[in-house]
C-alpha positions, 0 to 999 in steps of 0.5 A: 734649452740650447741643444733643443734649438739646434735639434729643432732647426728645420731644413731649408732649400735654395735653387741649387738644392732642387730641380723641377720634375718634367711632366706630361705636356701639350704646351709649346714654349712659344705659345706660353703666356708669361704675363704676371701680377707685379702688385695687386693693381699692376700687371706686366707682360714679362715677370722680371723687375730690375733691382733698386741698386745704384749699379743696376737701375736708373732711368736708362735701365727703367726705360729699357725694362719697360719697353721689353714688357718688364719693369725697373725700380729706380734706386734711392741712393740719390737726392730726392730731386735727382730721383724725381727727375729720373722718374719724370724722364721715364714717364716722358720718354713715351706716351700717347698724350704728353700731359706735362708739356713744355711751352712758351709764350708768344713774347718769349725770346727765340733764344730762350725757346732754343735753350729749352729745346736743347736742355730737354731734347725736344724739337718743338714747343706749343705757344700759349697765351696768358689764358693757356690757350694755344696760339701757335707752335714753334719747331726746329723747322720754323727756326731753320733760318734764325740767325740770332738776335732779339726775336720773339717766338710770335715772329717765327711760330706757325699760327695755323696749328692742327689740333685734336680733342682729348678723346682722340684715339691712337688710330685717329691721331695717326691719320691726322698726322699723316694727312697733314704731314706733321710730327706734333699734334697739340691736344686742346679742350673745348675752349682752346686751352692746351691740355696735352701733346701727341708726337709722331715719335711716340706713336712709332715707339708704340708700334715698335714696342707693342708689349711695353709696360704702359700706364693708362695714358700710354706712358712707360711704367716705372717704380721707385725705391724709398726709405722706410721713414722717408715719407716726403720722398715718397710723396715727391715720387708719387707726384712725379708719376711713379707707378709704385713705390718700393719700401727699401729696407733689409728687414721690414719685419721691424715694428718701427718700419711697419709703423712707418709703412702704415703712416706712408700708406695713409698718405700715398695712393700708388701701390706700395711694395714692402720688404724685404722679408723671409718668413710667414710671420713677417708676411702676415704682419706686413700684409695687415698694413694694406700693402700691394706686394711683398719683396722676399729675400734676406741675404741671397744676393751675390753681393750680399754678406748679411748671412755671413756678417749677421748670421741671418737669413733663410735659403731663398726657395724656402723663404719664397714658399713660406711667404707665398703660402700666406700671401696667396690667402690675401691675394698679394703678389710676391716678388722673389728678390735675389739669388737668381743666377740662371733662367732656370732659377726664375722658373724655380722661383715662380714654381715655388710661389713667386709672381715675379723675380727681381734681378741685380747681377744678371742685369748689372753688366748690361749697357743700360746699367749705371755701373762704371765700366772696367777693363780686366784682363782685356775684357770689359766688365761693369761695377756691381755692388751691394747697397750694403757695401761700404762704397754705396753707403758712403756715396749716399743713403745709409739707412737700408741697414739701420746705420742712420747717424753712424760715423762708422759702418759695418757693411753687409755687402761687397763691391765687385765686377760682372762681365759686360753683357750687351743690351738689356733687351738681349739678356731679357730675351734669353732669360724669358726664353729659358722661362718659356722652356721650363714652362713647356717641360712642366706643361704650364701655359701661363704663370699661374699654372706654373705656380700651381703645377710645378713639382720639385725634387731634391738633389744631392751635390753630385746631382748638382754637378751632373746638372751643370756642364761637366768633364769638358772645357767650355770654349763657347759661352752660352747666353743662358749659361755665362761662365765665370772668368 
């Protein structure tokens, strides 16, 4: 029986085991469309997701990802309040009409209004009465000559306020603001009650980032990670405006986890991404829970030691393909999570069946990542660690690897450092450029064609060596081929 287990072991492949075959093509890289499905109900212009790791994605990373057309998932190694605050900051960073508006009353002390502006980084506040009707607006311009004292807002506010109806368009708002030389345009209903605010700054950002990932109200989109049993956190994040939730566990094909996901689905309306998984059987079981996307990858991450510590895992390319075969039957998008080191691996992951890829180490060294900065050998690095590492577990939540209530832990991840890479926009530009190039070689004008047309060939270890720069000393590092130092 035991010998049969070994003899029956099947072969599985990962990114370095294969190459994509170049094909007859009429497609130019600059003309391809890299728009793809993230979940059943969410589409993004760039098929890249930043991982919910505490050295990768917080609000600053999520904002930068969404502006580029990708998307970020805020990690959960935080209190519920901290994570909710980060989601709210992303949702408020840009929008056409801000719905959750900070306001003051006519009798509010000016000192209090200034404090609100300072805390939230805003330059003006609509003034409403007890019935919620707009009676004025107070801005930094109105406060220019304020020298302190017990002065109320009503004494300094502008009372002749230009307003707009709720059904106003972006172009109409621009015209009104230009004609009246104002930077804030309150939106009111037919009775004069304040229902929102349009800012000139947000309109300019819409022009600067035309491909940004935005919701129906023009706000940047963001995801948030939740524990498999943390339904209260999930409800709080949904209320905060998270566009989708990622059930963040190392092994989602667990009966207790699946029962909890089913319960969460009954209470949550936003899209749910479930994972991590690596088999067709897991895909079948979890899709039956009415989730909206699958996250694939057990052990492929550069800081993950699950395969060494637990002896568990499936090489990533095979895992993607197995899950994608099942997911395709149910129209469920697949997120390939882990193991991607180069832009070419993104091309391979999508050709194997993924719709998007989730990145950790490639984004961890960027300016927007929350990792601590380090200087090693005179060069700047940033801290990068697995969520199963001892440091991540000790800092906060310990349930990702089933360690709830334990006083001692068996880590399934390590801590390390990655070279500083500059702004995330520059990294994404190079990664998407590599993806576009690969699509041109395959002859795929969009992501769906790449998934259909991509054909693989296995290579040997000598073939892998041939694929990389060889027989030279690299003296200039390429953005698409970072060398280890």
